[in-house]
C-alpha positions as MATLAB code, in Angstrom:
seq = 'XXXXXXXXXXXXXXXXXXXXXXXXXXXXXXXXXXXXXXXXXXXXXXXXXXXXXXXXXXXXXXXXXXXXXXXXXXXXXXXXXXXXXXXXXXXXXXXXXXXXXXXXXXXXXXXXXXXXXXXXXXXXXXXXXXXXXXXXXXXXXXXXXXXXXXXXXXXXXXXXXXXXXXXXXXXXXXXXXXXXXXXXXXXXXXXXXXXXXXX';
ca = [
     -54.198  -13.784  -24.322;
     -52.507  -15.804  -21.915;
     -52.923  -15.246  -18.090;
     -49.016  -14.551  -18.021;
     -49.762  -11.563  -20.351;
     -52.565  -10.475  -18.756;
     -50.644  -10.000  -15.989;
     -48.288   -7.855  -17.479;
     -50.448   -5.813  -19.253;
     -51.922   -4.874  -15.952;
     -48.833   -4.121  -14.227;
     -47.386   -2.224  -17.238;
     -50.935   -0.003  -17.085;
     -50.500    0.688  -13.394;
     -47.000    1.798  -13.141;
     -46.337    4.564  -10.751;
     -45.425    7.672  -11.883;
     -41.492    8.305  -11.795;
     -40.107   10.145   -9.137;
     -36.427   11.578   -9.417;
     -33.812   11.089   -7.501;
     -33.168   13.255   -4.462;
     -29.766   14.803   -5.333;
     -27.018   13.566   -2.828;
     -24.914   16.361   -2.826;
     -27.497   18.588   -1.067;
     -27.155   16.766    1.999;
     -24.676   18.491    4.237;
     -21.262   16.513    5.048;
     -20.471   15.462    8.059;
     -16.946   16.656    9.323;
     -15.709   15.914   13.012;
     -13.419   18.790   14.629;
     -11.231   15.227   16.131;
     -11.711   12.407   13.336;
      -9.251   10.241   15.311;
     -10.903   10.728   18.350;
     -14.494    9.630   16.764;
     -12.737    7.044   15.598;
     -11.262    5.567   18.708;
     -14.366    6.313   20.742;
     -16.550    4.659   18.316;
     -13.856    1.452   17.753;
     -14.461    0.632   21.405;
     -17.873    0.420   21.468;
     -17.855   -1.944   18.515;
     -15.367   -4.463   20.769;
     -12.432   -3.285   19.350;
      -9.425   -1.005   20.173;
      -7.506    1.500   18.215;
      -3.741    2.782   19.198;
      -0.746    5.135   17.990;
       2.397    3.843   17.721;
       5.240    6.118   19.407;
       8.660    7.340   17.957;
      10.671    4.231   17.893;
       8.131    1.377   18.448;
       7.120   -0.978   16.296;
       3.627   -2.584   14.997;
       4.586   -5.815   16.830;
       5.827   -3.565   20.169;
       2.208   -2.288   19.843;
       0.415   -5.774   19.380;
       2.190   -6.999   22.355;
       1.100   -4.034   24.594;
      -2.244   -4.502   23.598;
      -1.973   -8.596   24.332;
       1.183   -9.871   26.414;
       0.249  -12.725   25.191;
       0.953  -11.979   21.509;
       3.377  -14.631   19.761;
       2.264  -17.391   21.771;
       0.070  -18.508   19.079;
       0.322  -18.535   15.388;
       1.021  -15.315   13.857;
       0.798  -14.254   10.075;
       2.300  -10.626    9.941;
       1.904   -9.613    6.035;
       3.817   -6.051    7.103;
       7.229   -5.435    5.630;
       9.946   -4.769    9.049;
      12.511   -2.230    9.257;
      14.598   -3.965    6.710;
      12.017   -4.396    4.068;
      11.523   -7.780    4.218;
       8.230   -9.625    5.582;
       8.257  -11.901    8.542;
       5.761  -13.897    6.683;
       5.198  -13.600    3.273;
       1.417  -13.708    1.580;
       2.470  -16.986   -0.227;
       3.692  -18.593    2.808;
       0.555  -17.197    4.638;
      -2.306  -17.995    2.596;
      -1.280  -21.815    2.074;
      -3.647  -23.479   -0.298;
      -6.545  -24.031    1.396;
      -8.799  -21.401    2.935;
      -9.299  -23.609    6.438;
      -5.326  -23.730    6.709;
      -6.428  -20.161    8.405;
      -8.618  -21.639   11.047;
      -5.628  -21.828   13.947;
      -4.234  -18.065   13.091;
      -4.326  -16.335   16.560;
      -2.945  -12.971   14.883;
      -3.042  -11.907   11.764;
      -1.420   -8.400   11.164;
      -2.517   -7.017    7.743;
      -2.222   -3.745    6.157;
      -5.428   -1.254    6.053;
      -5.760    1.245    3.207;
      -7.855    3.708    5.421;
      -9.979    4.449    8.551;
     -13.389    5.654    8.554;
     -14.244    7.910   11.065;
     -17.808    7.855   10.717;
     -18.089    4.509   11.901;
     -14.773    3.084   13.124;
     -14.113    0.890   10.026;
     -10.972   -0.115    7.692;
     -10.736   -0.376    4.421;
      -8.366   -3.597    3.318;
      -7.469   -5.042    0.291;
      -4.770   -6.754   -0.415;
      -3.547   -7.504   -4.301;
      -1.122  -10.607   -3.185;
      -3.480  -12.089   -0.622;
      -5.680  -15.006   -3.187;
      -6.772  -16.306    0.696;
      -8.861  -13.840    1.979;
      -9.961  -16.849    4.714;
      -7.051  -14.819    6.586;
      -9.410  -11.762    7.352;
     -12.165  -13.595    8.573;
     -10.454  -17.067   10.191;
      -8.184  -15.400   12.405;
      -8.982  -14.986   16.262;
      -7.507  -11.464   16.587;
      -7.150   -9.126   13.378;
      -4.884   -6.192   13.673;
      -5.432   -3.487   10.956;
      -2.226   -1.484   10.479;
      -3.422    1.920    8.836;
      -1.303    5.285    8.334;
      -2.176    7.997   10.410;
      -3.030   10.596    7.434;
      -5.501    8.219    5.908;
      -8.025    8.952    8.035;
     -11.549    9.626    6.519;
     -14.419   11.742    7.986;
     -17.286    9.505    6.393;
     -17.983    6.666    4.048;
     -18.677    9.027    1.288;
     -15.215   10.167    1.552;
     -14.035    6.700    1.630;
     -15.755    5.550   -1.670;
     -14.065    8.742   -3.470;
     -10.773    7.273   -2.401;
     -11.003    3.477   -2.927;
     -11.036    1.466   -6.197;
     -11.930   -2.331   -5.985;
     -11.147   -3.188   -9.575;
      -7.528   -2.343   -8.946;
      -7.272   -5.144   -6.789;
     -10.450   -7.348   -7.217;
     -11.191   -7.944   -3.423;
     -11.623   -4.877   -0.777;
     -13.890   -4.939    2.578;
     -14.498   -2.315    5.003;
     -14.382   -4.018    8.705;
     -15.000   -2.730   11.882;
     -14.166   -3.548   15.176;
     -14.287   -7.433   16.082;
     -16.973   -9.586   15.049;
     -19.973  -10.246   17.097;
     -23.738  -10.749   16.623;
     -26.705  -10.873   18.675;
     -29.218  -12.095   16.573;
     -30.319  -15.268   17.847;
     -32.417  -15.442   20.891;
     -30.513  -11.735   22.061;
     -27.405  -13.710   22.915;
     -24.292  -11.651   22.033;
     -21.662  -14.391   20.158;
     -18.395  -12.846   19.176;
     -16.239  -14.212   16.706;
     -19.651  -15.133   14.445;
     -17.969  -14.363   11.115;
     -14.620  -12.714   11.878;
     -12.034  -11.596   14.141;
     -12.981  -12.417   17.958;
     -10.853   -9.183   18.749;
      -9.690   -6.289   16.570;
      -6.701   -3.844   16.500;
      -6.308   -0.846   14.621;
      -2.810    0.502   14.886;
      -1.792    3.858   13.408;
       1.292    4.635   12.007;
];
């Protein structure tokens, strides 16, 4: 018997007894009295901001109110305007190379749902092959319908279907890290600033 077989036989003979998996449905569900308030408060602690579009106000109006200099740099808007046309179609926005998104100042994308528990937004765009837009832009605007707010990640996973689009990501606030020498770095692996617009 080889040493390899001896090691494997020893492992097999000393395996721990199987343990039943916990019943996740037995845990108490989290429910917020005001999920929108929970989301807004938490997203601010993550370095982002949540705003609500008022009657007669457009998404771009909300963006310019939050960032007065919006429009001075390159803006990629994947949302349909009031005429049902996109200000920049996905094919124009994504270009051939992911690195072509490095000079995008503001990217405006659709968010499918928002999660009050951790202030994250589920983004998934079937027509956007170049996913770098979400992560290379300087400022990311995620537009979510107000009624598409869920309380927890469990609620979110019950609704999303990754296989429908092939790509999806939960994005919460602006990108930042303090792993290296406890020095806070903004935009380490995503946008420097994030804005969630509820419509």
